[in-house]
N, C-alpha and C positions, 0 to 999 in steps of 0.2 A: 543730347541730354545726358547728364551724368548724375548717378545716384550714389550717395556715400552714406554708410552707417558708421557712426562714431560713438564712443563711450566717454562720458566725462562725469566722474564721481558716481552718484546714484542715478544718473540720467542717461538715456540713450537718445541720440539725435539722428534723424534721417534728413540729409540735405539733398534737394533736387535742384540741379543747376541746368540752366539752358544758356545758349549763346544767341538768343533772339535780340530784338531791338532794345530791350530794357524797358523800364517804366519811368516815366517822368516823375521827379521828386514831388511835384505838386499833387500827382495822382496817388502816390503812396499813402498819403494821409487818409484818403477815402477808400482805399482798397478793401478794407474789411467791414465797411458800412453796408447794411442791407440795401438792396435795390440800386446800388451805384456801380458804374462800370467805367472803364478807362475812356470810352467814347460814349457820349450820350446824344439823345435827340434823333431826328429822322435820318441823319447821315452817319449813324454809329457804325463801327466796323466789326463789332462782336455781337453775337447772339446771346441769349440767355436772360435770366431775370436779375442777375447780380446778387444771388444768394449763396452760391457755392462756398466761397471763402468765409463768409459770415457764419454759416452753419458749421463748417468744419472747425473753425476757431472756437465756437461756443461748445461744441461736443468735446473737443480736446480739453477745454477748460474744466468741464465736468469731471474729468478723470485726472486732473492735475497735470494736464499737458499744455503745450504751447504750440502756436503756429506763427512764425515770423517770416518776413521777407526782407531781402536786401537786393537792391538793383542799381545798375548804372546804365545810363543811356548809351546805346551802341555796343555794350558789352554783354548784356544779359541779366538774368535774375536768379536768385537762389531762395527757394522756399525751404524752411526748416521746421520739421515737426519734432518736438521734444517730449519725451515720455519718461516717467519715473520707472526705474527698474523694479520689477516685482521681486520680492524676497522669495527665494525658493527654499523649501524644506525637503530634505532628502530623508526618506525613511526606508528601513529594510523591512520588507514584508516577510512574515513568517507564515508558513502554511498552517491553517487551523487544524487542530487535532480533532479527530472524530472518535467517539466512544466505540469501542469494539471489542 
């Protein structure tokens, strides 16, 4: 697995790449749908309810973020989280004066 942080304009991106088997292009369309998984039915190969990516994508959407995936069979997948950079304000703090 390889993790990369990159900056593009006012956004930050975190890419998480693996060199696994990749995801079939037909499955990519359903990847972010609730309760769907790459393998379905009694002979499925993965555990879980099929909610993780759906919930993550919806939470990121609430904060103007994104979650995308690119994948090639036999080469692996890259999941990318995109976040808007927070504007930072720098202030100089002055000690409060006390009467005395």
